[in-house]
C-alpha positions in Angstrom: 135.2 166.0 9.5 131.6 166.1 8.5 129.5 168.6 6.6 125.9 169.4 5.9 123.9 171.1 3.2 121.2 173.7 4.0 118.5 175.3 2.0 120.0 178.7 2.6 117.6 179.4 5.5 119.4 177.2 8.0 117.2 174.2 7.4 119.3 171.1 6.9 118.7 169.5 3.5 121.3 166.7 3.7 123.5 165.3 6.4 126.1 164.1 6.1 127.1 165.9 2.9 130.5 165.3 1.5 132.9 167.3 -0.7 132.2 164.6 -3.3 128.5 165.3 -3.0 129.2 169.0 -3.6 131.2 168.3 -6.7 128.6 165.9 -8.0 125.8 168.4 -7.4 127.7 171.1 -9.2 129.4 169.4 -12.2 130.0 172.6 -14.1 131.9 174.3 -11.2 135.6 174.2 -11.0 136.5 173.9 -7.2 139.9 174.5 -5.9 142.0 171.6 -4.6 141.9 172.7 -1.0 138.2 173.4 -0.9 137.8 172.1 2.6 139.9 175.0 3.9 137.8 177.5 1.8 135.0 178.2 4.2 133.9 181.2 2.0 133.3 178.9 -1.0 131.5 176.2 1.0 129.3 178.8 2.6 128.4 180.1 -0.9 127.1 176.7 -1.7 125.2 176.4 1.7 127.7 173.8 2.9 128.8 173.9 6.5 131.2 172.0 8.7 129.6 170.2 11.6 131.5 170.3 14.9 131.9 166.8 16.3 130.4 166.2 19.7 131.1 163.0 21.6 128.1 160.8 22.1 126.8 160.5 25.6 128.0 157.5 27.6 125.2 155.0 28.3 125.0 151.4 29.3 124.6 149.7 25.9 122.8 146.8 27.6 119.8 149.0 28.4 120.0 152.2 26.2 120.9 153.2 22.7 122.5 156.4 21.4 121.4 157.8 18.1 122.8 160.7 16.0 120.2 163.3 15.2 120.2 166.1 12.7 122.8 168.7 13.6 121.6 172.0 15.0 122.9 175.5 14.6 124.0 176.6 18.1 125.6 179.9 18.7 126.6 180.4 15.1 128.0 176.9 14.4 126.5 173.6 13.4 126.9 170.9 16.1 126.4 167.2 16.1 123.4 166.2 18.2 122.8 162.9 20.0 119.7 161.4 21.6 119.4 158.5 24.0 116.5 156.1 24.6 115.8 152.9 26.3 116.7 149.9 24.2 113.9 147.7 22.9 113.6 144.1 24.0 115.0 143.0 20.6 117.9 145.5 20.9 118.7 144.2 24.4 118.7 140.6 23.1 120.9 141.6 20.1 123.3 143.4 22.5 123.5 140.4 24.8 124.2 138.1 21.8 126.8 140.5 20.5 128.4 140.9 23.9 128.7 137.2 24.4 130.2 136.7 20.9 132.7 139.6 21.3 133.6 138.5 24.7 134.2 134.9 23.6 136.3 136.2 20.7 138.5 138.2 23.1 139.1 135.1 25.3 139.7 132.7 22.4 142.1 135.1 20.8 144.0 135.4 24.0 144.3 131.6 24.3 145.2 131.2 20.6 147.8 133.9 20.8 149.4 132.2 23.8 149.5 128.9 22.0 151.2 130.6 19.0 154.1 131.5 21.3 155.1 127.8 20.9 154.2 127.6 17.2 150.8 126.0 17.6 148.1 127.4 15.4 145.6 127.6 18.2 145.0 126.4 21.8 143.0 123.6 20.3 146.0 122.5 18.2 148.2 122.5 21.3 145.8 120.4 23.3 145.8 117.7 20.6 149.4 116.9 21.5 148.2 115.5 24.9 149.5 111.9 24.3 152.4 112.8 22.1 155.5 110.7 22.3 157.6 113.8 22.6 157.5 114.7 26.3 157.9 118.4 25.6 154.9 118.4 23.4 152.9 116.4 25.8 153.7 118.8 28.7 152.7 121.8 26.5 149.5 120.1 25.7 148.8 119.6 29.5 149.6 123.3 30.1 147.3 124.3 27.3 144.5 122.1 28.5 144.8 123.3 32.1 145.1 127.0 31.1 142.2 126.8 28.7 140.0 125.3 31.4 141.1 127.9 34.0 140.6 130.7 31.6 137.2 129.8 30.5 136.1 129.1 34.1 137.2 132.6 35.0 135.8 134.1 31.8 132.3 132.8 32.5 132.3 134.4 35.9 133.4 137.7 34.3 130.8 137.4 31.6 128.0 136.9 34.2 129.2 140.0 36.0 129.2 142.0 32.8 125.8 140.8 31.8 124.4 141.7 35.2 125.8 145.2 34.9 128.2 144.7 37.8 131.2 145.6 35.6 131.9 147.5 32.4 131.8 145.9 29.0 135.4 145.3 28.0 136.6 147.0 24.9 139.8 145.0 24.8 141.4 142.0 26.6 143.5 144.5 28.6 140.3 145.5 30.4 139.9 142.1 31.9 143.5 140.7 31.7 144.1 141.0 35.4 141.0 138.9 36.2 142.1 136.0 34.1 144.7 133.3 34.9 148.3 134.1 33.9 149.2 132.2 30.8 152.6 130.6 31.1 154.2 127.4 29.9 155.8 125.0 32.4 159.5 125.2 31.8 
């Protein structure tokens, strides 16, 4: 829940404005414990609740969304959003962030798989490639093959995402079906 402070004439003085700000700005005032439910008191201090409005959906590779100063619409303060084309620098930053986040998702998936056999990471599992214990050596082969297959598929997905041919994944579940199944040879 967010609030704002006005000058008494519906001009926003501060946004966001918190209950802590109200108490700090009025140190000699004894506010009730449940002040957030006391709209009458908040109004007396020109403090108003701002109704949350979902930001518009844009392609973050090409556009940015920015919160603006809330506006009084039909008697209540509402959150306002604006969109604009991303600058070249913002697009480059987004591409770098996208690559980093995407790589982190893929790496975590591989590392989590390796942990199912008590390896600390996929890299750790691969290091057992020439181990004298045949079970460890087989797990290393599996890890090595699955790591290669996964990254091969991941780079194809990343290229599609960067080209705008598919949505930016928010979690591994968004792309799980497009990656190789991770399974140990039994």
